[in-house]
N, C-alpha and C positions, 0 to 999 in steps of 0.2 A: 167548744172553742173558749178560749180564755177571755177575760175582760180586756186585757191589753190588746189582743188581736182584734176583738170587736171594736174597740175604740179606734184603732188604726184604720180599720175598714171604713167605719163611719166618717172619720175625718177625711179620708181620701174621697169618699162620695161627696161630702159637703164642699170640698175644695176642687172637685172635678179633676182629681189626680188619679184616675183609674182607667182601665180598659177591660171590657168584657169580650169573651169569645176567643177561641183558639186561633183562628185565622188573623184576627185583628192584632192579637198579641204577637204572633209570629212576624207579622209585617213591621212591628215596632219593638221587637225584643230588646234592642239596645237602650230603649227608654225605661225599661222595667227595673224596679228596685227589689220587688218581691212578687212572687207568683203564688196564688192560692188556688188549690185544686180540690174539687169534690171527689171523694174516693168512689162515688157511685158510677162514674163513667169509665168506659173502656173503648178507646178508639185510636186509630193510627195518628190522627192529627195531634191528639194529646201527647202521645209518645214523642212526637217531633217537638212539641212545646217543651217537654221535660229535657230532651236532648239539647236543644238550643239554649235553654236556661242554664243548664250545667256547663255548657261550653262558654257562656258569658259570665259564669260564677254568680248567678242570681239565685238567692235562696228560694226554696220551694217549700210551701206548706201544703201537706195533703191532709184534708179533714177526715178524721177517722170516725167520729161520732156522727151517725146518720141523722140525729136530731138537730144538728147544726148545719144549715144549708146556706150557701152563699146568698141566694136570693132572699132568704128570710132576714139575714143580717143587714142586707143592703136595702130592704124594703122595695124590691122590684117585683113586677108582675109576670116576669118570664123566667124560665129556667136558665140558670147560669152554672156551668160546670167548671169554668176557669176564669180567674180574675187576675189582673196585673195591677199592682200599685206602682205608680210612676214617681211618687214623691214620699219618701219616708226617711227620717234621719237615721244615721248609723247607730246611735244610742238605742233607739227602739228595736232595730234589728238585733243588736247584741242582747237586749233584754229578752226578746222572743227566743233567741237561741239558748240562752241560759234557762229560761222557763221550760223549753222543750226538753232539755237534758234532765232537769229536775223531775218532770212528769214521767219521762221514759224510765228513769231509775227507780221510780216508785211503783209503776204499774205498766202493764202491757196494753191497757185499755185507755190510753191517753186520747184526748180530744183531737189532737193533731200531731203530726211528726214533720221533721225537716228532712229533705233530701240533699 
């Protein structure tokens, strides 16, 4: 995970502008600005989160590198497979998109990717 993404996640935690959990995110998907997903999970609810996020044009980050886990970045004591950030400025989203494109063009082993 890049420093920019880590900073955005930490700021969201500090400002209480986040949601954990697939069901909670689904119930408030319209409040989401960015969805972060751990690649380690595979379940039908997550598929629905991805579908709804795409329907609402919400960017999705899937963490590719297994050394970076949502719970580690957030400093939480429980496993988190999906996180929604409810407040992020458009400039930071654009920077993340540009960064993702640069990483993808250099290597197939990027830390994360966008959907």
